[in-house]
KEMI-646808 format. One record per residue (C-alpha): x, y, z; residue in three letters. Coordinates in steps of 0.05 Angstrom, whole numbers, plus 5000, padded with zeros to 4 digits. Layout:
N
+------+------+------+---------+
:    u :    v :    w : residuo :
+------+------+------+---------+
:    X :    Y :    Z :     ALA :
...
+------+------+------+---------+
//
This chain:
262
+------+------+------+---------+
:    u :    v :    w : residuo :
+------+------+------+---------+
: 5000 : 5000 : 5000 :     MET :
: 5056 : 5048 : 5016 :     ALA :
: 5088 : 5037 : 4949 :     ASN :
: 5020 : 5044 : 4914 :     TYR :
: 5008 : 5110 : 4949 :     GLY :
: 5077 : 5135 : 4931 :     PHE :
: 5065 : 5117 : 4858 :     SER :
: 5000 : 5157 : 4858 :     LEU :
: 5035 : 5217 : 4887 :     LEU :
: 5090 : 5211 : 4837 :     LYS :
: 5040 : 5206 : 4779 :     LEU :
: 5001 : 5266 : 4805 :     SER :
: 5064 : 5307 : 4809 :     ALA :
: 5084 : 5287 : 4739 :     LEU :
: 5016 : 5306 : 4711 :     LEU :
: 5019 : 5374 : 4746 :     ALA :
: 5089 : 5385 : 4719 :     PHE :
: 5065 : 5370 : 4648 :     ARG :
: 5005 : 5417 : 4655 :     SER :
: 5052 : 5473 : 4674 :     LEU :
: 5099 : 5460 : 4617 :     VAL :
: 5053 : 5453 : 4557 :     PHE :
: 4998 : 5500 : 4534 :     GLU :
: 4970 : 5488 : 4464 :     PRO :
: 4951 : 5548 : 4422 :     VAL :
: 4927 : 5561 : 4351 :     ALA :
: 4985 : 5539 : 4308 :     CYS :
: 4993 : 5487 : 4254 :     PHE :
: 5023 : 5418 : 4269 :     ASN :
: 5059 : 5384 : 4211 :     PRO :
: 5043 : 5313 : 4231 :     LYS :
: 5072 : 5256 : 4191 :     LEU :
: 5108 : 5303 : 4143 :     LEU :
: 5181 : 5298 : 4125 :     ASN :
: 5211 : 5362 : 4153 :     LEU :
: 5282 : 5367 : 4128 :     SER :
: 5335 : 5419 : 4144 :     SER :
: 5408 : 5424 : 4162 :     SER :
: 5449 : 5475 : 4199 :     ALA :
: 5508 : 5510 : 4168 :     SER :
: 5576 : 5486 : 4196 :     PRO :
: 5588 : 5558 : 4218 :     THR :
: 5524 : 5564 : 4259 :     GLU :
: 5530 : 5576 : 4333 :     SER :
: 5497 : 5528 : 4382 :     TRP :
: 5476 : 5564 : 4445 :     PRO :
: 5450 : 5526 : 4505 :     SER :
: 5377 : 5515 : 4524 :     ALA :
: 5335 : 5471 : 4568 :     GLY :
: 5291 : 5416 : 4541 :     ALA :
: 5234 : 5372 : 4568 :     THR :
: 5183 : 5329 : 4532 :     TRP :
: 5108 : 5320 : 4532 :     TYR :
: 5056 : 5270 : 4513 :     GLY :
: 5069 : 5196 : 4503 :     SER :
: 5138 : 5171 : 4484 :     ALA :
: 5122 : 5160 : 4411 :     ASN :
: 5050 : 5183 : 4406 :     GLY :
: 5056 : 5250 : 4370 :     ASP :
: 5089 : 5221 : 4309 :     GLY :
: 5126 : 5283 : 4287 :     SER :
: 5185 : 5327 : 4307 :     ASP :
: 5150 : 5386 : 4339 :     VAL :
: 5163 : 5428 : 4401 :     ALA :
: 5130 : 5481 : 4444 :     ALA :
: 5175 : 5542 : 4453 :     GLY :
: 5180 : 5588 : 4514 :     ASN :
: 5166 : 5662 : 4503 :     PRO :
: 5234 : 5677 : 4473 :     ASN :
: 5221 : 5626 : 4418 :     LEU :
: 5145 : 5630 : 4409 :     PHE :
: 5146 : 5706 : 4405 :     LYS :
: 5072 : 5713 : 4421 :     SER :
: 5055 : 5669 : 4362 :     GLY :
: 5100 : 5701 : 4309 :     LYS :
: 5153 : 5648 : 4322 :     GLY :
: 5103 : 5593 : 4308 :     CYS :
: 5129 : 5553 : 4249 :     GLY :
: 5203 : 5569 : 4260 :     ALA :
: 5250 : 5509 : 4254 :     CYS :
: 5308 : 5491 : 4300 :     PHE :
: 5359 : 5436 : 4304 :     GLN :
: 5369 : 5410 : 4375 :     VAL :
: 5422 : 5362 : 4401 :     LYS :
: 5449 : 5339 : 4468 :     CYS :
: 5516 : 5315 : 4494 :     THR :
: 5510 : 5320 : 4569 :     CYS :
: 5478 : 5253 : 4582 :     ASN :
: 5506 : 5183 : 4569 :     ALA :
: 5444 : 5169 : 4527 :     ALA :
: 5456 : 5230 : 4481 :     CYS :
: 5479 : 5215 : 4411 :     SER :
: 5503 : 5285 : 4396 :     GLY :
: 5465 : 5282 : 4330 :     ASN :
: 5414 : 5339 : 4319 :     PRO :
: 5340 : 5331 : 4307 :     VAL :
: 5299 : 5383 : 4270 :     THR :
: 5236 : 5409 : 4304 :     VAL :
: 5184 : 5461 : 4286 :     VAL :
: 5153 : 5507 : 4338 :     ILE :
: 5079 : 5491 : 4341 :     THR :
: 5058 : 5512 : 4411 :     ASP :
: 5072 : 5557 : 4470 :     SER :
: 5107 : 5533 : 4533 :     CYS :
: 5090 : 5581 : 4589 :     LEU :
: 5101 : 5548 : 4657 :     GLY :
: 5147 : 5506 : 4700 :     GLY :
: 5218 : 5499 : 4674 :     PRO :
: 5198 : 5536 : 4610 :     CYS :
: 5205 : 5602 : 4647 :     LEU :
: 5266 : 5582 : 4689 :     ALA :
: 5316 : 5595 : 4634 :     GLU :
: 5322 : 5643 : 4575 :     PRO :
: 5308 : 5589 : 4522 :     VAL :
: 5269 : 5525 : 4533 :     HIS :
: 5237 : 5474 : 4486 :     LEU :
: 5183 : 5425 : 4508 :     ASP :
: 5191 : 5373 : 4454 :     MET :
: 5146 : 5317 : 4432 :     SER :
: 5167 : 5249 : 4459 :     GLY :
: 5186 : 5229 : 4389 :     THR :
: 5232 : 5288 : 4379 :     ALA :
: 5264 : 5283 : 4448 :     PHE :
: 5278 : 5209 : 4439 :     GLY :
: 5308 : 5222 : 4370 :     ALA :
: 5368 : 5256 : 4404 :     MET :
: 5387 : 5190 : 4438 :     ALA :
: 5437 : 5136 : 4420 :     VAL :
: 5400 : 5081 : 4384 :     GLN :
: 5362 : 5038 : 4434 :     GLY :
: 5368 : 5089 : 4491 :     GLN :
: 5310 : 5136 : 4477 :     ALA :
: 5273 : 5115 : 4540 :     ASP :
: 5335 : 5127 : 4583 :     GLN :
: 5341 : 5197 : 4554 :     LEU :
: 5268 : 5213 : 4566 :     ARG :
: 5279 : 5194 : 4639 :     ASP :
: 5332 : 5248 : 4646 :     ALA :
: 5283 : 5303 : 4667 :     GLY :
: 5303 : 5374 : 4647 :     VAL :
: 5359 : 5364 : 4597 :     LEU :
: 5411 : 5415 : 4576 :     GLN :
: 5415 : 5418 : 4500 :     VAL :
: 5445 : 5460 : 4445 :     GLN :
: 5401 : 5490 : 4390 :     TYR :
: 5407 : 5532 : 4327 :     THR :
: 5355 : 5562 : 4280 :     LYS :
: 5352 : 5531 : 4211 :     VAL :
: 5310 : 5541 : 4149 :     GLU :
: 5246 : 5500 : 4145 :     CYS :
: 5240 : 5455 : 4085 :     ASN :
: 5177 : 5417 : 4067 :     TYR :
: 5196 : 5378 : 4004 :     PRO :
: 5142 : 5381 : 3951 :     GLY :
: 5093 : 5420 : 3996 :     VAL :
: 5072 : 5492 : 3984 :     ASP :
: 5044 : 5542 : 4034 :     ILE :
: 4972 : 5530 : 4055 :     ALA :
: 4921 : 5575 : 4089 :     PHE :
: 4873 : 5547 : 4140 :     HIS :
: 4812 : 5592 : 4146 :     VAL :
: 4790 : 5601 : 4218 :     ASP :
: 4721 : 5573 : 4234 :     ALA :
: 4697 : 5642 : 4257 :     GLY :
: 4708 : 5675 : 4190 :     SER :
: 4650 : 5707 : 4152 :     ASN :
: 4642 : 5754 : 4091 :     PRO :
: 4663 : 5815 : 4133 :     ASN :
: 4715 : 5781 : 4177 :     TYR :
: 4771 : 5737 : 4151 :     PHE :
: 4820 : 5700 : 4195 :     ALA :
: 4872 : 5649 : 4175 :     VAL :
: 4931 : 5607 : 4198 :     VAL :
: 4991 : 5600 : 4151 :     VAL :
: 5016 : 5529 : 4145 :     GLU :
: 5080 : 5498 : 4118 :     TYR :
: 5118 : 5563 : 4110 :     GLU :
: 5188 : 5545 : 4086 :     GLY :
: 5251 : 5586 : 4095 :     GLY :
: 5249 : 5627 : 4159 :     ASP :
: 5185 : 5592 : 4180 :     GLY :
: 5163 : 5650 : 4224 :     ASP :
: 5115 : 5704 : 4204 :     LEU :
: 5122 : 5779 : 4218 :     GLY :
: 5065 : 5806 : 4176 :     ALA :
: 5008 : 5783 : 4132 :     LEU :
: 4970 : 5826 : 4081 :     ASP :
: 4908 : 5811 : 4040 :     LEU :
: 4888 : 5833 : 3970 :     HIS :
: 4816 : 5822 : 3947 :     GLN :
: 4793 : 5809 : 3876 :     GLY :
: 4819 : 5768 : 3818 :     SER :
: 4870 : 5818 : 3792 :     GLN :
: 4939 : 5793 : 3813 :     SER :
: 4973 : 5849 : 3851 :     PRO :
: 5047 : 5866 : 3854 :     SER :
: 5082 : 5858 : 3920 :     SER :
: 5089 : 5934 : 3925 :     SER :
: 5018 : 5951 : 3906 :     SER :
: 4981 : 6000 : 3951 :     SER :
: 4918 : 5957 : 3949 :     SER :
: 4943 : 5909 : 4002 :     TRP :
: 4905 : 5909 : 4068 :     MET :
: 4945 : 5894 : 4131 :     SER :
: 4920 : 5837 : 4174 :     MET :
: 4928 : 5838 : 4249 :     GLN :
: 4955 : 5782 : 4292 :     GLN :
: 4895 : 5756 : 4331 :     SER :
: 4922 : 5704 : 4378 :     TRP :
: 4975 : 5650 : 4370 :     GLY :
: 4987 : 5641 : 4296 :     ALA :
: 4918 : 5668 : 4275 :     VAL :
: 4918 : 5730 : 4231 :     TRP :
: 4853 : 5769 : 4220 :     LYS :
: 4822 : 5824 : 4178 :     LEU :
: 4758 : 5858 : 4202 :     ASN :
: 4740 : 5899 : 4141 :     SER :
: 4672 : 5925 : 4162 :     GLY :
: 4644 : 5908 : 4094 :     SER :
: 4639 : 5846 : 4051 :     ALA :
: 4706 : 5823 : 4023 :     LEU :
: 4710 : 5802 : 3951 :     GLN :
: 4744 : 5736 : 3937 :     ALA :
: 4790 : 5708 : 3911 :     PRO :
: 4842 : 5731 : 3962 :     PHE :
: 4916 : 5738 : 3949 :     SER :
: 4961 : 5738 : 4011 :     LEU :
: 5029 : 5771 : 4020 :     ARG :
: 5074 : 5741 : 4074 :     LEU :
: 5132 : 5776 : 4107 :     THR :
: 5178 : 5732 : 4148 :     SER :
: 5197 : 5754 : 4218 :     LEU :
: 5270 : 5735 : 4218 :     SER :
: 5294 : 5767 : 4152 :     THR :
: 5234 : 5807 : 4126 :     GLY :
: 5230 : 5767 : 4061 :     LYS :
: 5164 : 5775 : 4025 :     THR :
: 5125 : 5724 : 3985 :     LEU :
: 5059 : 5732 : 3947 :     VAL :
: 5009 : 5675 : 3940 :     ALA :
: 4963 : 5699 : 3885 :     ASN :
: 4889 : 5680 : 3888 :     ASN :
: 4905 : 5630 : 3943 :     ALA :
: 4835 : 5631 : 3975 :     VAL :
: 4782 : 5621 : 3921 :     PRO :
: 4713 : 5648 : 3908 :     VAL :
: 4664 : 5608 : 3951 :     GLY :
: 4715 : 5596 : 4006 :     TRP :
: 4688 : 5564 : 4070 :     GLN :
: 4706 : 5573 : 4143 :     PRO :
: 4746 : 5514 : 4170 :     GLY :
: 4774 : 5495 : 4102 :     LYS :
: 4848 : 5494 : 4082 :     THR :
: 4871 : 5522 : 4015 :     TYR :
: 4939 : 5506 : 3985 :     ARG :
: 4978 : 5556 : 3944 :     SER :
: 5029 : 5543 : 3890 :     PHE :
: 5088 : 5578 : 3923 :     VAL :
: 5136 : 5571 : 3981 :     ASN :
: 5198 : 5607 : 4005 :     TYR :
: 5238 : 5544 : 3996 :     SER :
: 5217 : 5533 : 3923 :     ASP :
+------+------+------+---------+
//
């Protein structure tokens, strides 16, 4: 009975710890997609802390929640990092690529300048073959990380229309943004005429919450919509012409024919 009671206390503490670490927000999750990227040999690898969430292999993709210095109030959502560890006997020293898909706001996430709460899959991928479980038992792990370009081979940028959108209010989440991966600004152009990137007819969208961007026009918007992306890290722009068609529907996802990594 004593051992049983101790196990319950231990489980309760672990669940409380997890609830502090991980807080899901509106951001895309590239499940079961081949995310490929590599760091330049000259890149620096500063230190960070890392934990993991969920089941050991249940998420199925290399994703992570970032603390405020990585998530950047949602603008860092979609950024890609390589992460590796060398401080534990189970560490392989080989990097794994993760994409920021959530916000990490409590517990150890706020105890250090940079922290990643990684999926169990991604965390275990840093281990020597056959020692993933030992590495996941390490608790808060000191790792090295570096920002890399996102690369989704054969996949162009998609726009997921928020379920609350209507003819006068349009909100969207950008998915599968290659290159910098993060998003500093999003602008909308209505109508079928393809605009230039510098046209004055673009309407600035506002960041709503997480990775959701919105435009409350006050009058009915005329589809199709072109969207102009500006990355957060380097300010590079990209125009997806007529990406959201006439007859668009809330909750639907529409794929463009462009990406930064094309």
